[in-house]
C-alpha positions as CSV (number, residue, x, y, z in Angstrom):
1,M,0.4,-19.4,6.2
2,A,3.6,-17.9,5.0
3,S,4.3,-14.2,5.3
4,W,3.9,-12.2,2.1
5,T,7.5,-11.1,2.4
6,L,8.7,-14.7,2.3
7,V,6.4,-15.6,-0.6
8,F,7.5,-12.6,-2.7
9,S,11.1,-12.4,-1.3
10,N,12.6,-12.9,-4.8
11,I,10.8,-9.9,-6.2
12,L,11.5,-7.8,-3.1
13,N,15.2,-8.6,-3.1
14,E,15.4,-8.0,-6.9
15,H,14.3,-4.4,-6.4
16,K,15.8,-3.6,-2.9
17,D,19.1,-2.2,-4.1
18,S,17.5,0.1,-6.7
19,F,14.9,1.3,-4.1
20,V,17.6,2.1,-1.5
21,A,19.9,3.7,-4.1
22,V,17.5,6.5,-5.2
23,K,17.8,8.2,-1.8
24,G,15.7,11.3,-1.7
25,N,14.0,10.7,-5.1
26,S,10.4,9.9,-4.2
27,A,9.2,10.0,-7.8
28,M,11.7,7.3,-8.8
29,R,10.8,5.3,-5.7
30,A,7.2,5.5,-6.7
31,H,8.1,4.2,-10.1
32,I,10.1,1.3,-8.6
33,L,7.1,0.6,-6.3
34,E,4.8,0.3,-9.3
35,A,7.3,-2.2,-10.9
36,I,7.3,-4.2,-7.7
37,K,3.5,-4.2,-7.4
38,D,3.2,-5.2,-11.1
39,A,5.6,-8.1,-10.6
40,I,3.8,-9.3,-7.5
41,D,0.4,-9.0,-9.2
42,S,1.5,-11.0,-12.2
43,S,3.0,-13.8,-10.1
44,E,1.3,-17.1,-9.5
45,A,1.2,-16.6,-5.7
46,A,-0.9,-13.4,-6.2
47,K,-3.8,-15.6,-7.0
48,D,-3.8,-17.0,-3.4
49,S,-6.1,-14.9,-1.3
50,C,-4.5,-16.2,1.9
51,I,-1.2,-14.6,0.9
52,M,-2.2,-11.6,-1.2
53,L,-2.7,-8.2,0.4
54,S,-5.2,-5.6,-0.9
55,E,-3.9,-3.0,-3.3
56,R,-3.8,-0.3,-0.6
57,N,-2.2,-2.6,2.0
58,L,0.3,-4.0,-0.4
59,Q,1.7,-0.5,-1.3
60,K,2.0,0.4,2.4
61,A,3.6,-2.9,3.2
62,I,6.2,-2.6,0.5
63,Y,7.2,0.9,1.7
64,A,7.3,-0.4,5.3
65,Y,9.4,-3.4,4.2
66,Y,12.0,-1.2,2.5
67,L,12.2,1.2,5.4
68,N,14.2,-1.5,7.1
69,F,17.0,-1.1,4.6
70,L,17.3,2.7,4.6
71,K,20.3,3.9,6.5
72,D,19.7,7.7,6.5
73,N,17.3,9.0,9.1
74,K,16.2,11.9,6.9
75,D,15.5,9.5,4.1
76,C,13.5,7.2,6.5
77,K,11.4,10.1,7.8
78,A,10.6,11.2,4.3
79,E,9.4,7.7,3.3
80,E,7.4,7.5,6.6
81,K,5.7,10.7,5.6
82,I,4.8,9.3,2.2
83,I,3.3,6.2,3.9
84,E,1.3,8.3,6.3
85,R,0.2,10.7,3.6
86,G,-0.9,7.8,1.4
87,T,-2.9,6.3,4.3
88,K,-4.6,9.6,5.2
89,D,-5.4,10.4,1.6
90,R,-6.9,7.0,1.0
91,S,-8.8,7.0,4.3
92,A,-10.4,10.4,3.4
93,S,-11.4,9.3,0.0
94,D,-12.8,6.0,1.3
95,A,-14.8,7.9,3.9
96,D,-16.2,10.2,1.2
97,E,-17.1,7.2,-0.9
98,F,-18.9,5.5,2.0
99,S,-20.7,8.7,2.9
100,E,-21.9,9.1,-0.6
101,Y,-23.0,5.5,-0.7
102,D,-24.9,5.9,2.5
103,K,-26.7,9.0,1.2
104,Q,-27.8,7.2,-1.9
105,H,-28.9,4.0,-0.2
106,K,-30.4,5.2,3.0
107,D,-33.8,3.7,3.7
108,T,-35.9,6.8,4.6
109,S,-39.1,4.7,5.1
110,N,-37.6,3.2,8.3
111,L,-37.0,5.8,10.9
112,K,-34.7,3.5,12.9
113,S,-32.3,3.2,10.1
114,M,-31.8,7.0,9.9
115,S,-29.9,7.3,13.2
């Protein structure tokens, strides 16, 4: 199985310079990230479940990929914080969703399932 970075290298390379050039502008980088995700999602290779990452993992993977090209330490740290914040935010919302699902679907007739 080929790495997702190899499969989508043409898309990643097409946007690399613009991502790196907007140093310190997280809003613009988020816009570029959306363009990259859209390009990847609309590609033929995105239909292959062996290659394609989940939406959440794809965003994180793209950010992590571009970290390799950032030269400024301050810029790298800012992007790393965005990645961490995105992971934490999503983890918290996922946990709330699972908790809500568990509450709604708990089998109260079986005492063993309530532990």
